N, C-alpha and C positions, 0 to 999 in steps of 0.2 A: 550440423555446428554448432556451437552456440554463440554469441558476436554481442557487442555494441553496442546498443542506438539513443543517439542522443534523444532525449526526454525536457528536456528542457537547461535554464542556465543555474548558475550558484545565487541561492537568490530568490529563485523565483517562488521555492516554498516556506513558509514564516515557521520558524520552532511553535511548536504546539501543532502547524496545522496539519492535513491535506487535503491534493489535488488531480484529480481526473484523469489521466494523457495516457493518449490514445496510441498503441505501434501498431501499424499495421490495423489485425479488425479485434485485437486484443483492448482491453479496457482499465487497467492499474492504477491501485489505490495509492499512489505515490505522498508517503506521512515525513517530515522533518520532527524528530521526538529529540527533545534537546539539545538540537542541534548534526545529529545526528539521521540523514537518510534511508527511508527503511523504503521498499513495494512491493507491494503483494498483487494477487487479482485481484478489482473489483468487484468480487462477489461475493459475498456469507453461503460462508459454507454449508447452511440453513436451504432455502431455495434461490440464492442470489439476489438479493437487496447487495443497492448499489453500500461497499460502506466507506466510500469522500462523500457521501450525502450524513451517515454517522455520526455523533457526539466521538468528539476523540476528549476524555480528563483524563488524571492523573495518571496517563500511560495507557487508555484504556482506548479502544474505540466503541461505538455500541453501533447495531447494526439498525438502523431506521423503521425495516423491514417487520421487526420483531424483538427486538433486541438483544440478540444472542451479544456474545461479549468475547474481544480478544486481546490478549496483549498485542502491542506496537510492536516492543522491542521483540520479536522472535516467533508473531501469530497463530500463539497458541492459545486454543480456543478455554476461554475461559469459563463460561454458564451455555446454556441451554435457551435455545436450542440448536445452538452450530454443532453441524452435521463434520464436525475434526477441524486442524490446525489449518491455517490459511497457506497458501503455496505463495512462496518466497520469490523473489529477482533479487539479482547482487546488485547493487547499487557502488557506481565510485563516481567522484566528477575528476576530469582531468581538462586541463588545460582553463577553472571555468564553465563548461558544460558536466550540464547530469547525466547523462549514457547508463540507459538500464541493463544488464547482458536478458537475450530474448535468444532460446532454442528455437531447434528448426520444430 
């Protein structure tokens, strides 16, 4: 069963930036896209490059390893060598805490 897990505090991720969050054995890239928090696996769909270390510009994150690009708003793969869209996690802010929904 899925449940929300605290991943930080509101304001921890400034607009236009990304932060790597560890929840259990998962690495999750938490983006602040113009005030909206979105979370994806912190692994490019090509060969697993760390997206949290990539360049974020104009709503796009570029993988630092082989330059695959993804739309931050929804994780859509935009350029090769991406191997598909990113896996997205639901995010909410409750009482000042950023929470990410994690399934079993």
